[in-house]
C-alpha positions in Angstrom: -22.1 -55.9 -55.0 -19.9 -59.0 -54.8 -20.6 -62.3 -56.5 -22.2 -64.9 -54.2 -20.1 -67.7 -55.8 -16.6 -66.4 -56.2 -16.9 -63.1 -54.3 -15.4 -61.0 -57.1 -17.0 -57.6 -58.0 -20.1 -57.5 -60.1 -20.6 -55.0 -62.8 -23.9 -53.5 -64.1 -25.0 -54.7 -67.5 -28.1 -53.3 -69.3 -30.2 -54.9 -72.0 -33.4 -53.1 -73.1 -33.8 -51.1 -69.9 -33.2 -54.2 -67.7 -30.2 -53.7 -65.5 -28.5 -56.9 -64.3 -25.3 -57.5 -62.3 -22.7 -59.8 -63.9 -19.6 -61.1 -62.1 -16.3 -59.8 -63.5 -14.6 -63.1 -62.8 -16.9 -66.2 -63.2 -19.6 -64.3 -65.3 -22.5 -65.4 -63.1 -25.6 -63.2 -63.4 -27.8 -61.7 -60.6 -31.4 -60.7 -61.2 -33.3 -58.5 -58.8 -37.0 -59.3 -58.3 -39.1 -59.3 -61.5 -36.1 -58.8 -63.8 -35.9 -62.5 -64.7 -39.4 -62.6 -66.1 -38.8 -59.5 -68.2 -35.4 -61.0 -69.4 -37.0 -64.2 -70.6 -39.4 -62.3 -72.9 -36.6 -60.3 -74.6 -35.4 -61.5 -78.0 -31.7 -62.0 -77.9 -31.3 -61.3 -74.2 -29.2 -64.4 -73.7 -26.3 -62.4 -75.2 -25.5 -61.0 -71.7 -24.5 -64.5 -70.7 -20.9 -64.3 -71.9 -19.4 -66.9 -69.5 -18.1 -70.4 -70.1 -20.6 -73.2 -69.5 -17.7 -75.3 -68.1 -17.0 -72.6 -65.5 -20.7 -72.5 -64.7 -20.8 -76.2 -64.2 -17.9 -75.9 -61.8 -19.7 -73.1 -59.9 -22.8 -75.3 -59.5 -20.7 -77.3 -56.9 -20.7 -74.1 -54.8 -24.4 -73.9 -54.1 -24.7 -73.1 -50.4 -24.5 -69.3 -50.9 -25.7 -66.2 -49.3 -27.7 -63.5 -51.1 -25.4 -60.7 -52.3 -28.2 -58.2 -51.5 -29.5 -59.2 -48.1 -27.1 -61.9 -46.9 -29.9 -64.5 -46.5 -29.1 -68.1 -47.4 -30.3 -68.7 -50.9 -32.6 -71.6 -51.9 -31.2 -74.0 -54.4 -33.6 -74.3 -57.3 -34.1 -76.5 -60.5 -35.8 -75.1 -63.6 -39.2 -76.8 -64.1 -38.8 -77.3 -67.9 -35.1 -78.0 -67.9 -34.1 -79.9 -64.8 -30.3 -79.7 -65.7 -30.4 -76.0 -65.0 -29.6 -75.3 -61.4 -29.8 -71.8 -60.0 -30.2 -70.0 -56.6 -33.1 -67.9 -55.4 -33.4 -65.6 -52.4 -36.6 -66.0 -50.4 -36.2 -62.6 -48.7 -35.4 -60.1 -51.5 -36.6 -62.5 -54.3 -33.4 -62.2 -56.4 -32.0 -65.0 -58.6 -28.4 -66.0 -59.4 -27.4 -68.0 -62.5 -24.0 -69.4 -63.2 -22.3 -68.8 -66.5 -24.0 -70.5 -69.4 -27.2 -71.2 -67.6 -29.2 -68.3 -69.1 -28.2 -69.2 -72.7 -29.3 -72.7 -72.0 -32.6 -71.5 -70.3 -33.5 -69.5 -73.5 -32.9 -72.6 -75.8 -35.4 -75.4 -75.4 -34.5 -78.4 -77.6 -35.0 -82.2 -77.7 -31.6 -82.5 -76.1 -33.0 -80.8 -72.9 -35.2 -83.9 -72.5 -32.2 -86.2 -72.7 -30.2 -83.9 -70.3 -33.0 -84.1 -67.8 -32.8 -87.9 -67.8 -29.0 -87.8 -67.3 -28.9 -85.1 -64.7 -28.6 -86.3 -61.1 -31.1 -85.0 -58.6 -30.2 -81.8 -56.9 -29.7 -82.6 -53.2 -31.3 -80.2 -50.6 
């Protein structure tokens, strides 16, 4: 599978029986349907997000992407609790793509997330 953001090859990464796909270049991470919910519950699972948050922020600019599984245009999403986390979701195969650094941030909820939500511009449709 190729990365929907930078089109580099993605490699399989396993953590406690969950198999994800991580880009070899930008380190974005793909979740198949249901993997994200399992991932969020795992202690220490954020360790698979090895990419630079700065690269992830740059990749957020590239948000009109097609699903790497089924080629459907992905939906741009915003995390409900942390509105500064922008990710993409496929409405056909129900996969998710997170840029580098977003999963580490997703797993850490702090008072600074509230401040970030005030400072983050609205994600345009």
